C-alpha positions in Angstrom: 191.6 90.7 139.7 195.4 91.5 140.1 196.2 87.8 139.1 193.8 88.4 136.0 195.4 91.9 135.2 198.8 90.2 134.9 198.0 87.0 133.6 198.5 88.5 129.9 201.9 90.1 130.8 202.7 86.7 132.4 202.0 84.8 129.3 203.8 87.5 127.0 207.1 87.1 128.8 206.9 83.1 129.0 206.9 83.7 125.2 209.3 86.0 124.9 211.6 83.7 126.4 210.7 80.8 124.8 211.3 82.7 121.4 214.8 83.8 122.6 215.9 80.7 123.8 214.7 79.1 120.4 216.8 81.7 118.7 219.8 81.1 120.9 219.8 77.3 120.2 219.0 77.9 116.4 222.0 79.8 116.4 224.3 77.8 118.3 223.4 74.8 116.0 223.8 76.9 112.9 227.3 77.9 114.4 228.2 74.6 115.0 227.4 73.1 111.8 230.1 75.3 110.4 232.8 73.8 112.9 234.7 70.8 111.5 234.8 68.0 113.8 238.4 67.3 112.5 241.0 69.8 110.8 242.6 67.6 108.1 245.9 69.1 106.9 245.7 70.3 103.2 249.3 70.4 101.9 247.7 72.3 98.6 247.3 75.2 100.8 251.1 75.8 100.3 250.6 76.3 96.6 248.7 79.7 97.2 251.0 82.8 96.0 250.6 84.2 99.6 252.1 81.2 101.0 254.7 80.9 97.8 256.1 84.3 98.4 256.3 84.8 102.1 257.2 81.0 103.0 258.0 78.5 100.2 260.3 80.8 98.3 262.7 81.4 101.4 262.7 77.6 101.9 263.8 77.0 98.3 266.4 79.9 99.1 267.5 77.8 101.9 268.0 74.6 100.1 269.9 76.1 96.8 272.6 77.4 99.3 273.0 74.7 102.2 271.8 71.7 100.4 275.2 70.9 99.8 277.3 72.4 102.4 279.8 69.9 104.0 279.5 71.4 107.4 276.2 70.2 107.9 277.3 66.8 107.0 280.3 66.2 108.9 279.4 63.2 110.9 277.0 60.5 110.7 274.4 62.2 113.4 274.8 65.5 111.3 273.8 63.5 108.0 270.7 61.8 109.5 269.5 65.2 111.1 270.4 67.4 108.0 269.1 64.9 105.5 265.6 64.5 107.1 265.4 68.6 107.6 266.4 68.7 103.7 263.9 66.0 102.7 261.1 67.7 104.4 262.1 71.0 102.9 262.1 69.4 99.2 258.7 68.2 99.7 257.6 71.5 100.6 259.3 73.3 97.5 258.2 70.5 95.1 254.5 71.0 95.8 253.7 67.9 94.0 255.4 65.7 96.2 254.1 67.4 99.4 253.2 65.5 102.4 250.9 66.2 104.9 253.9 65.6 107.6 256.1 68.1 105.7 253.1 70.8 105.3 252.8 70.4 109.1 256.3 70.5 110.0 256.9 73.8 108.3 253.2 75.3 109.5 254.5 74.8 113.1 257.7 76.7 112.6 258.0 80.4 114.2 257.8 83.1 111.3 258.5 86.5 112.0 255.3 88.2 113.5 253.7 91.6 113.5 255.0 94.4 115.9 258.7 93.9 115.0 259.0 97.3 114.8 257.7 97.7 118.6 260.3 95.0 119.7 258.5 91.5 119.1 261.3 89.4 118.4 259.4 86.2 119.4 258.9 83.8 116.7 257.2 81.2 118.4 255.4 79.5 115.9 252.7 76.4 116.9 253.9 74.8 119.6 251.0 72.4 119.9 251.1 71.8 116.3 254.6 70.0 116.7 253.4 68.4 119.8 250.5 67.2 117.8 252.7 66.2 114.7 255.2 64.6 117.3 252.3 62.2 118.6 250.7 61.5 115.2 254.4 60.2 113.8 255.1 58.4 117.1 258.1 60.4 118.7 259.6 61.5 115.2 259.7 65.4 116.0 260.5 67.6 119.2 259.8 71.3 119.8 262.9 73.1 120.0 263.7 76.8 120.9 266.7 78.9 119.5 267.5 82.1 121.2 270.3 84.5 120.3 271.4 88.0 120.9 271.3 90.1 117.8 272.3 93.8 116.9 270.1 95.8 114.4 272.0 99.0 113.1 273.6 99.4 116.7 270.8 98.5 118.9 270.9 94.9 120.6 268.0 92.6 121.0 267.2 89.3 121.9 265.5 87.0 119.2 263.7 83.6 119.9 262.6 81.1 117.5 260.8 78.0 118.3 261.0 75.3 115.7 260.1 71.4 115.3 263.1 69.2 114.4 263.2 65.7 113.7 264.5 63.5 116.9 267.9 62.7 115.5 268.9 66.4 115.9 271.5 66.6 118.9 273.4 69.3 120.4 276.4 68.7 118.2 273.9 69.3 114.9 272.9 72.5 116.6 276.4 73.9 117.0 277.0 73.2 113.4 273.8 74.8 112.4 275.0 78.1 114.4 277.8 78.6 112.3 275.7 78.2 109.2 273.0 81.0 110.6 275.7 83.3 111.6 277.6 83.1 108.1 274.1 83.4 106.3 273.1 86.4 108.4 276.2 88.5 109.2 276.3 89.7 105.5 276.3 93.3 106.2 277.3 93.7 109.9 276.7 97.5 109.9 272.9 96.9 109.4 272.6 93.3 111.1 274.9 91.2 113.0 274.4 87.9 115.6 276.4 86.7 118.0 277.4 83.0 117.6 278.2 82.5 121.4 274.8 83.9 122.5 273.3 81.3 120.3 271.4 78.8 122.8 269.2 76.0 121.3 267.1 73.7 123.6 264.6 71.1 123.0 261.6 69.8 125.0 262.4 66.4 126.1 260.5 64.4 128.7 262.5 64.9 132.0 263.0 61.5 133.5 261.8 60.6 137.2 264.8 60.9 139.4 265.6 59.4 142.9 264.3 63.1 144.2 261.0 62.9 142.3 260.2 59.6 144.0 261.1 61.0 147.3 258.9 63.9 146.6 255.9 61.5 145.9 256.6 59.8 148.7 256.5 62.7 151.2 253.2 63.9 149.5 251.6 60.7 149.6 252.6 60.3 153.4 251.0 64.1 154.1 248.0 62.9 152.3 247.7 59.7 154.2 248.1 61.2 157.4 245.8 64.2 156.6 243.2 61.5 155.9 244.0 59.4 158.9 244.1 62.4 161.1 240.4 63.7 159.7 238.8 60.3 160.1 240.1 59.7 163.6 237.7 62.0 165.6 234.4 60.9 163.8 235.6 57.0 163.8 236.5 57.3 167.5 232.7 59.2 168.2 231.2 56.4 166.2 232.6 53.4 168.1 231.9 55.1 171.2 228.4 55.8 170.2 228.2 51.9 170.0 229.3 51.3 173.4 232.5 51.3 173.1 235.3 52.5 175.6 234.3 55.7 176.4 238.1 56.7 176.6 238.1 56.7 172.9 236.0 59.8 172.9 239.1 61.6 174.8 241.2 61.2 171.8 241.0 64.9 170.6 243.8 67.0 172.2 244.0 70.6 172.3 247.4 71.4 170.8 246.8 75.0 170.6 248.8 75.9 173.6 251.3 78.7 173.3 254.7 78.6 174.6 258.3 79.9 173.7 258.3 82.7 171.3 255.9 83.2 168.5 256.2 85.7 165.7 252.7 85.4 164.7 250.4 87.8 166.8 247.4 86.0 165.6 248.8 83.3 167.9 248.2 85.3 170.9 244.4 84.6 170.9 244.6 80.8 170.6 243.1 79.3 173.7 245.2 77.1 175.9 244.2 73.8 178.1 245.9 70.9 179.5 245.4 67.4 177.9 243.8 64.7 179.6 245.8 62.1 181.3 244.0 59.5 179.6 244.6 60.7 176.1 246.1 58.4 173.6 249.5 59.3 172.3 248.5 58.0 168.7 245.3 60.0 168.9 247.3 63.1 169.9 249.4 62.7 167.0 246.9 61.8 164.6 244.5 64.6 165.1 246.9 67.1 164.4 246.5 66.5 161.2 242.7 66.8 161.1 241.3 68.8 158.4 238.6 69.7 160.6 240.9 71.1 163.4 243.5 72.8 160.9 240.7 74.7 159.0 238.9 75.8 162.2 242.3 77.0 163.2 242.6 78.6 160.0 239.1 80.5 159.7 239.0 81.5 163.3 238.6 85.3 163.6 238.8 84.8 167.6 240.9 87.9 169.2 242.5 88.5 172.6 243.5 91.5 174.0 246.9 92.9 173.5 246.8 91.4 170.0 248.2 93.9 167.3 245.8 93.6 164.8 247.1 96.3 162.2 250.0 93.9 161.8 247.6 91.6 159.7 246.5 94.2 157.2 249.9 95.4 156.5 251.5 91.9 156.2 248.5 91.0 153.7 248.9 94.2 151.9 252.8 93.7 151.5 252.4 90.2 150.3 249.8 90.8 147.7 252.2 93.6 146.6 255.1 91.2 146.2 253.0 89.0 144.0 252.1 92.1 141.8 255.9 93.0 141.0 256.6 89.4 140.4 254.0 88.9 137.8 255.6 91.7 136.0 259.2 90.8 136.6 258.4 87.1 135.1 256.3 88.3 132.6 258.5 90.8 131.1 260.8 87.9 130.2 258.7 86.8 127.4 257.4 90.3 126.6 255.9 90.8 123.0 255.8 94.6 122.7 258.8 96.2 124.1 257.5 99.7 123.6 254.6 99.0 125.8 256.8 98.2 128.6 258.8 101.5 127.7 255.5 103.1 128.1 254.6 101.5 131.3 258.1 102.7 133.0 257.0 106.2 131.6 254.0 106.5 134.0 254.1 108.1 137.0 252.3 105.3 139.1 254.4 102.4 137.9 257.0 102.9 140.3 254.7 100.8 142.4 255.6 98.3 140.5 259.0 98.4 139.2 260.2 100.0 142.4 258.2 97.5 144.9 261.5 96.5 146.8 260.2 98.2 150.2 257.1 95.4 150.3 260.1 93.0 151.4 261.4 95.3 153.9 257.9 95.6 155.4 258.1 92.2 156.1 261.5 92.6 157.5 260.4 95.3 159.8 257.6 93.3 161.0 259.4 90.5 161.8 262.0 92.3 164.0 259.2 94.3 165.7 257.4 91.1 166.6 260.4 89.3 167.6 261.7 92.2 170.0 258.2 92.8 171.6 257.2 89.1 172.1 261.0 88.0 173.5 260.7 91.1 175.8 257.7 89.9 177.4 259.0 86.6 177.6 262.4 87.9 179.3 259.9 89.8 181.5 257.9 86.8 182.5 261.0 84.4 183.0 263.1 87.0 184.9 265.7 87.9 182.1 265.7 84.4 180.7 264.2 82.6 178.0 264.1 79.0 176.5 267.0 79.5 173.7 266.5 76.0 172.2 262.8 76.4 172.1 263.4 79.8 170.6 265.5 78.5 167.5 264.0 74.9 167.2 260.3 76.4 166.9 261.3 79.0 164.3 263.1 76.3 162.1 260.6 73.9 162.5 257.8 76.3 161.5 259.7 77.4 158.4 261.2 74.5 157.1 258.4 71.8 156.9 256.4 73.8 154.3 259.6 74.9 152.6 261.0 71.8 152.3 257.4 70.7 150.3 258.0 73.6 148.2 261.8 72.5 147.3 260.7 69.1 146.5 258.0 70.0 144.3 259.8 72.9 142.4 263.0 70.9 142.2 261.7 67.3 141.0 258.0 67.4 140.3 256.9 70.4 138.3 259.3 70.1 135.3 258.0 66.4 134.9 254.5 67.6 134.1 254.9 71.3 132.5 255.4 72.1 128.8 255.3 75.2 126.7 257.9 77.2 124.8 259.2 79.0 127.8 259.6 75.8 130.3 263.5 76.7 130.5 262.6 78.9 133.4 261.1 75.9 135.0 263.9 73.7 133.9 266.6 76.0 135.4 264.6 76.2 138.6 264.5 72.6 138.7 268.4 72.3 137.9 269.2 74.9 141.0 267.3 72.8 143.5 269.0 69.6 142.7 272.2 71.3 143.0 271.7 73.8 145.8 269.0 72.2 147.9 270.9 72.0 151.2 271.7 75.7 151.2 268.0 76.1 151.6 267.7 74.1 154.3 270.7 75.8 156.1 269.3 79.1 155.3 272.6 80.2 153.6 271.5 80.4 149.8 271.9 84.0 149.9 275.7 83.4 150.3 276.5 80.1 148.8 277.4 80.3 145.7 279.2 83.4 146.2 280.4 84.3 142.9 276.9 83.5 140.9 273.5 83.8 141.5 272.2 80.1 141.5 269.4 79.8 143.6 266.9 77.2 144.3 263.3 78.9 145.0 264.2 82.3 143.6 262.4 84.4 145.9 263.9 82.3 149.0 266.8 84.7 149.5 264.7 86.5 151.7 263.9 83.4 154.1 267.5 83.0 154.5 268.0 86.6 155.6 265.1 86.6 158.0 266.7 83.4 159.6 270.0 84.8 160.0 268.4 88.1 161.6 266.6 86.0 163.6 269.6 84.2 165.1 271.2 87.4 165.9 268.1 88.9 167.3 268.7 87.9 171.1 272.3 89.5 171.3 270.2 92.9 170.8 266.9 92.2 172.5 268.6 90.8 175.7 271.1 93.8 175.8 268.0 96.3 175.6 266.5 94.1 178.5 269.3 94.2 181.0 271.4 97.1 179.8 269.4 99.7 177.9 272.2 102.0 176.9 274.4 99.1 175.9 271.9 97.7 173.8 270.9 101.1 172.1 274.6 101.4 171.3 275.1 98.1 169.7 271.8 98.3 167.7 272.6 101.7 166.5 276.0 101.2 165.6 275.3 97.9 163.7 272.5 100.0 161.9 274.9 102.5 160.8 277.4 99.9 159.9 274.9 98.5 157.3 274.1 101.9 156.0 277.8 103.0 155.4 278.5 99.6 153.6 275.6 99.8 151.4 276.8 103.3 150.7 280.3 102.3 150.0 279.6 99.5 147.8 277.3 101.6 145.6 280.0 104.3 145.2 282.6 101.5 144.4 281.1 99.5 142.0 278.9 102.4 140.2 275.6 100.7 141.0 272.2 102.4 140.7 269.5 103.1 143.4 267.9 99.8 142.9 268.7 96.7 140.9 266.6 97.8 137.9 269.3 100.7 137.2 272.2 98.2 137.5 274.3 98.3 134.3 275.7 94.9 134.6 271.9 93.5 135.2 272.5 90.7 132.5 275.1 89.3 135.5 273.0 90.3 138.3 275.8 92.0 139.9 274.1 94.4 142.2 272.0 91.5 143.3 274.6 89.2 143.9 276.8 91.6 145.9 274.3 93.9 147.6 270.5 93.1 147.1 270.1 89.7 149.0 273.3 90.0 151.5 272.2 90.3 155.2 274.4 93.2 156.0 272.9 95.3 153.6 269.2 94.4 154.5 269.3 94.4 158.2 268.5 98.1 158.5 264.6 97.6 158.7 265.1 94.5 160.7 266.9 96.3 163.6 264.3 99.1 163.3 261.8 96.8 164.0 263.8 95.7 166.9 263.8 99.0 168.2 260.2 100.1 167.7 259.1 96.6 169.4 261.3 97.6 172.3 259.9 101.2 172.6 256.4 99.6 172.0 256.7 97.3 175.1 258.3 99.6 177.3 256.2 102.9 176.8 253.0 101.4 175.2 250.6 102.3 178.2 252.6 105.8 179.0 251.9 106.8 175.3 248.1 105.6 175.6 247.6 107.7 178.6 249.4 110.8 177.0 247.2 110.6 173.9 243.9 110.2 176.0 244.7 113.3 177.7 244.8 115.2 174.7 241.5 116.9 173.3 239.9 115.4 170.5 241.3 118.4 168.2 245.0 118.1 169.3 244.6 114.3 168.9 243.3 114.6 165.3 246.0 117.2 164.5 248.9 115.2 166.0 247.7 111.9 164.5 247.1 113.6 160.9 250.7 115.0 161.2 252.2 111.8 161.9 250.3 110.0 159.0 251.0 112.9 156.7 254.6 112.8 157.4 255.1 109.1 157.2 253.0 108.6 154.5 254.8 111.3 152.4 258.3 109.7 153.2 256.9 106.2 152.0 255.6 107.8 149.1 259.2 109.5 148.2 260.9 106.0 148.8 258.8 104.3 146.2 257.9 107.4 143.8 260.9 109.1 144.3 263.1 107.6 141.2 260.4 108.2 138.7 262.4 111.2 137.4 265.8 108.9 137.6 263.8 106.1 135.5 263.1 108.9 132.8 266.8 109.6 132.7 267.4 106.0 132.1 264.9 105.5 129.4 266.7 108.3 127.7 270.3 106.5 128.4 271.4 108.6 131.2 272.0 106.6 134.7 271.5 108.4 137.8 274.5 110.3 139.3 276.5 108.6 142.2 275.2 111.3 144.5 271.5 110.1 144.0 272.4 106.4 143.9 274.3 106.7 147.0 271.9 108.5 148.8 268.8 106.9 147.9 270.7 103.2 148.6 271.7 104.2 152.2 268.6 106.0 153.4 265.7 104.5 151.5 265.3 101.2 153.6 265.8 102.7 156.9 263.2 105.6 155.9 260.9 103.0 155.0 261.4 100.8 158.2 261.1 104.2 160.7 257.6 105.1 158.9 256.2 101.8 159.1 257.2 101.4 162.7 256.0 104.9 163.6 252.5 103.9 161.6 252.2 100.8 163.7 252.7 102.5 167.0 250.3 105.0 166.1 247.6 102.6 165.4 248.1 101.1 168.7 248.1 104.0 170.8 244.7 105.3 169.3 246.0 107.6 166.5 245.2 105.5 163.7 241.8 106.5 162.9 240.2 104.9 160.1 243.4 103.5 158.7 244.1 101.4 161.7 240.1 100.4 161.5 240.9 99.1 157.9 244.2 97.2 159.1 242.3 95.6 161.7 239.4 94.1 159.9 239.3 90.8 160.7 239.5 89.2 157.3 243.2 90.3 157.3 243.4 87.7 160.5 242.5 84.8 158.1 244.5 86.0 155.0 247.7 86.8 157.3 248.0 83.4 158.3 248.5 82.3 154.8 251.1 84.9 153.9 254.0 82.5 154.6 252.4 79.8 152.3 251.6 82.4 149.5 255.4 83.6 149.6 256.4 80.0 149.0 254.3 79.1 146.5 253.6 82.3 144.2 256.6 82.6 142.3 256.1 78.9 141.0 252.5 79.6 140.2 253.6 82.6 138.0 256.6 81.0 136.3 254.2 77.8 135.5 251.6 80.2 133.9 254.3 82.1 131.8 256.1 79.1 130.7 253.0 77.6 129.1 252.1 80.8 127.1 251.5 79.9 123.5 251.9 83.7 122.7 254.0 86.7 124.1 252.8 88.5 127.4 251.3 91.6 126.4 251.0 94.3 129.1 247.9 96.3 127.6 245.4 96.7 127.8 245.6 97.3 131.6 242.5 95.2 132.5 244.0 92.2 131.0 246.9 92.2 133.2 244.8 92.9 136.3 243.1 89.6 135.5 246.2 87.9 135.2 247.4 89.5 138.4 244.1 88.6 140.3 244.2 85.0 138.8 247.7 84.5 140.2 246.9 86.1 143.3 243.8 83.8 143.8 245.4 80.6 142.7 248.5 81.5 145.1 246.1 81.8 148.3 243.9 78.6 146.9 247.3 76.5 147.2 248.5 78.4 150.1 245.3 77.2 151.8 246.3 73.3 151.0 250.2 73.9 152.2 248.8 75.5 155.6 246.2 73.1 156.3 248.1 70.1 155.2 251.9 71.1 156.4 252.3 74.2 158.1 249.4 73.9 160.4 249.9 70.3 161.6 253.4 70.6 161.9 253.2 73.5 164.1 250.7 71.7 166.5 253.1 68.4 166.5 256.1 70.9 167.5 254.0 72.5 170.4 252.6 69.1 171.4 256.0 67.7 171.5 257.6 70.7 173.2 254.5 70.4 176.0 255.4 67.0 176.9 
């Protein structure tokens, strides 16, 4: 009965679905009928009055003024370049003789856009039209971009104009063109002027493969080969063994997970250890460390062990996500098309989370110091006050440098070969810096060399150099704390105070703002060069982390016992006070400069006293609050916050944070450099989609870097140490 009752409804629904489907397909067919298979150029379009008044007339005026200008014909190259441009202009003006080539050429040029009054001075044109024209004419044209600093009624701004020039036009021709442009535009300097020295011309020319490019390709091919062999080694061995081959072939799988020395990643504490079989093949041990099955299993393992500091995983992941957020805005703002929207963003009370996200890096310094201190103290206790110095440094260098080197090779010698777009100069600059300064990265001194200017391969790598330098110095403080507590505390605290004083002194003497965002000399990156990336300025959070690790190692059990003796109400009140105070401190560090930003937007910089006070105390306050929160989580005062930070999903993602830090910056640059339009910071959900896309892509690439490079090299390093 039920089936009979619902049969008419079922038939109705089927008919409705079929009807809707037919309508959809009919509409689709109807729509596609109006989409041309090709879009042929129609030069006659430029005869329309709309184009005549807005574009053809200015070109005619240009011809009348400069067609016979001797400065544009001073040598043979200039005659060829200028002659071809003038010929195209004449073809456009005299519409009866207009060619499709000339129409396409001028159609691709950048023209004054909408939103100029809101600061949109990006005259981008159609980059792809120029590329298509270049393809059709077999390399006759090339995309070029001219940028310059202009002054409009006393207000300075940067203008960018993308063009499509004949291939014969070279740098010398553009130099002459600069002078013509300046003379033509600087008619009334009170209203409008252009700085000739600021004019920069760059044309997209296919970068040739260099020796470094071939080395990078060989390295990547070798890694892929090792991963392929390693992934097939065990299945093939099992298959051979199943056909009666030597049973010892089934023993090639080696447990490379044994802990040793000092490990700064708390997740490694949970790895199981075992001794290799005496009959294990050395070749098998080598290849199986590259096995995807092994590395993926290690990445996605959520096994934990008592004594593991799980809350650190959540802090680490949230911090790297914060770093990526800041860099999306930092890189995107260079090609922003609506400057007033950017100003409106800075006026938001919540936006300091983006422009003042510098404490996210201090979190990493603090975590690194905490873990190095805690684990090294445990090692000293286990080995009666000594530790393997060689293993301590070699392990750290190899663990960081293997994936770091791959990123350097890719950014320096490969990315620029495959990326094109109106803003590829940021990719080219990174490539040029890596070709020149790659050795400073491998020595972890690129925050010190070169000293007089900011030239850095892998822009965010200044953090890695600082962290490595702190890691080298860490045993000095930690061993002193272990052997002579009073002396260790004295040395550590004096170093901390010296760093704080030097930051305040430099801020006062050089009249810097509280952060680089307020730097009045930001064009030269003066504050970044002298303060932001220097180890004697950035070390306070690391030292606080060392002290926190020492306190946690020495008094952990005592603190847990004291907390357990408190009544539930007292524990709740005490824990709440800790979290309220520490969160208030962190809120002040991040959002406390909002008032100063409002003053900057009114062209009033913070006072010296405000700048010195913030610069001297902000990093230390952030580090102190974070260490207290970590200890609270591990002494049963974390409550729901500790529960969230200790979720096992953070354990997996935390293993990728180093790789995410390495790859996210270049991925954002690749996205922005290929944009065919300005980057707009509105609406918010659009920016959120871009951020989540960059973040997801960073984690996806990080998985590859971790499983193909970082984890296999780590396994090999441990295997070699054990042997």
